[in-house]
N, C-alpha and C positions, 0 to 999 in steps of 0.2 A: 305173250306177245302183245305187239301193240296194236289197238283197233285203229283202223284205217278211217280217213275222213272221206266224205260222201264224192267231193269234187275229184280227189285221187283216183276213186274207185270208178268214176266216169270215165276220167282220162285214160287210165289202164285197159278198161273193158273195150272202149273205143280203138286203143292201139292193138289189143289182143284180134278183134274182129277183122281189122284192116288187114293185119299179118295174113289171118285165113282166109279172108274174101280175096285178096291178091293186091299188089300194087305195083307200080311200074317204078324200077329203081332210077338213080341218076344215069345209067347206062342206056335207059330205054328198054330195058329188060323186064316182063312180066314176071313177077315171083309170087307165088302163093305156098303158105307153109300150112302144115297139120294144125289142129288146135293145141295138140301137146308141144310143138315146136314153136309155135306162136307163143304159148305160155311161158315157155323157156326164156323167149326174147324179152318179154315184160317182166322177168323175174318174179312171177306170181303163179302160185300153182294151178293147175287146170282147173281142179275141184273147187277152189276158193273162186276161181273166174266165172265157172258157170254158175256158182251161187250168187255172186254179184250181179251177173246178167239177170238172173231170176228175180232178184229183189229188184232191180232197176225197172225190170218191166211191169211187175205188179205195181211198183210206186207210182208208174205212170198211169198205169190203168185204175187206178184208186185217187189220183189226182194229187200226188205228193208235191211239193213245192220246193224242187231240186234247188233253186237258185236261192232262196232264202236258208236252204240248209246244206249250200257247200261246204261250208266249215264245220259242219256238225259230224259226229262219229258215225259210222253204219249202223251202230245199235238203233240210232233214232228212225232211219229208215225200216229196219228190221221190225220195230215196235209198231210203226205206221202200218206197215203192211199185215201184220199179225192181227191186228185190232180189225182193221178193214176185211180181212179173209174171215174171221171170226162172223161178221155181221151178212156175209154173204148167204143165200139160202142154198143149203145142201141139195146137189142134184141126186135125182133116184135115177141112176143109170141102168140099174139090174131091172127094175119094174119098167122103165121104159123100153128097154129091149125086149123084155117078155111080154109086154103089150103090143108091142109092135109086131113080134112074131106070131102072138096069138089073133090079131087082127087080120093080118095078111099070109098066113099059113098057106092059105089055098088059092091065093091070087094067081088068076090065070091058069089053074090046074081044073081041068074038067073033071067033073063028078060020074 
């Protein structure tokens, strides 16, 4: 399959979310589609659109320059996100939760 360009996926994801969030048609009727139906309407699988949305969100979070790369293929964005994700410190959720539980185990409980 042909790799899509970043500008194209931005348009398609925006359309997809517009259909899902709802819009008013030319007759003044408010229409809202499911994510799956909205994906069919933009002619891209929901799985791909979910992935694109995630890549776009991470790209924005990490400061990707979308304007400069709108004609680049989505692989450029993926590589950028992958690089910046690898630089992020890993969260220790398990120890944080257990620390919280150990420190607050008897909070408010009389002995």
